[in-house]
C-alpha positions in Angstrom: 42.5 10.4 -40.5 44.9 12.6 -39.4 44.4 16.5 -38.9 46.6 19.2 -38.7 45.9 19.5 -34.9 47.0 15.8 -34.4 50.6 16.5 -35.9 53.1 16.9 -32.8 53.8 20.6 -32.4 57.6 20.0 -33.1 56.4 18.9 -36.7 53.6 21.1 -37.3 54.0 24.6 -39.5 51.7 27.4 -37.9 49.3 29.0 -39.7 50.5 32.3 -41.1 49.8 35.6 -39.9 48.5 36.8 -43.1 46.2 33.9 -43.6 42.7 33.5 -41.9 39.6 31.2 -42.4 36.1 32.6 -41.1 32.7 30.2 -40.8 29.6 32.0 -40.6 26.4 29.9 -40.4 23.1 31.9 -40.7 19.7 31.7 -42.5 21.5 32.0 -45.7 23.7 29.0 -45.3 27.2 28.4 -44.4 29.9 30.9 -45.9 33.7 30.1 -45.4 35.8 33.3 -46.0 39.5 32.9 -46.9 41.9 35.6 -46.4 45.5 35.3 -47.8 47.2 32.7 -49.7 45.6 29.5 -50.4 48.7 27.2 -51.2 50.6 24.1 -50.2 51.0 25.7 -46.5 47.8 27.0 -45.9 45.4 24.3 -47.7 45.6 21.8 -44.9 44.2 24.4 -42.6 41.4 25.2 -44.9 40.5 21.5 -45.3 40.3 21.2 -41.4 37.9 23.8 -41.1 35.9 22.6 -44.3 35.7 18.8 -43.4 33.3 19.0 -40.4 30.9 21.0 -42.5 30.6 18.4 -45.0 29.0 15.9 -42.9 25.4 16.8 -43.2 23.4 15.9 -46.3 22.2 18.8 -48.5 24.2 21.4 -47.2 25.1 24.4 -49.3 28.2 25.9 -48.5 29.7 29.2 -50.1 33.6 29.8 -50.2 34.4 33.1 -50.5 37.7 33.7 -52.1 37.5 37.5 -52.4 40.4 38.1 -50.2 42.4 35.4 -51.6 45.6 36.8 -53.6 46.9 33.6 -54.9 45.8 29.8 -55.1 48.0 26.9 -56.0 47.4 23.1 -57.0 46.9 22.2 -53.2 44.4 25.0 -52.9 42.3 23.8 -56.1 42.7 20.2 -54.5 40.8 20.9 -50.9 38.2 22.8 -53.1 37.7 19.8 -55.4 37.7 17.5 -52.4 35.2 19.4 -50.7 33.0 19.6 -53.8 33.0 16.0 -54.6 32.1 15.5 -50.9 29.1 17.8 -51.0 28.0 16.2 -54.3 28.0 12.8 -52.7 25.8 14.1 -50.0 23.4 16.1 -52.5 24.8 19.5 -51.3 26.3 22.1 -53.2 29.7 24.2 -53.2 29.5 27.6 -54.5 32.9 29.5 -54.9 32.2 33.4 -54.8 34.3 36.4 -55.5 37.0 34.8 -57.2 39.8 37.1 -58.1 41.8 37.4 -61.5 44.7 35.3 -60.6 42.2 32.4 -59.0 39.8 32.7 -62.2 42.6 32.4 -64.6 43.9 29.2 -62.4 40.2 27.8 -62.4 39.9 28.6 -66.3 43.1 27.0 -67.1 42.4 23.6 -65.3 38.6 23.5 -66.8 37.4 23.8 -63.0 35.4 27.2 -64.1 33.1 24.5 -66.0 32.7 22.0 -63.0 32.6 24.5 -60.0 29.7 26.9 -59.3 31.3 30.3 -59.7 29.8 33.4 -58.7 31.0 36.9 -58.7 
């Protein structure tokens, strides 16, 4: 599978300065905190950080979107793909701190009924 880092530098877009992903792994589990806009440009960077975390069976991953200002279909696609992988491995994806714009997108697409949303 090709990763963002495998794309030659002349063809690769850089991660925007106002976008950040932080991963913490402690006794409470893994929390992935995203800041900025989760869209066609940034979604591949999120997938690149999430995908290695999905390998272990039974994992619980919290995706904190409290600092995400905007989300589009590419961002949703990464979340749905992560949830699917975790379910296959008997794990769980929890989406936390969803702001109003993102919550509306989850509701319009019906994902609010299939994802575990907190806050």
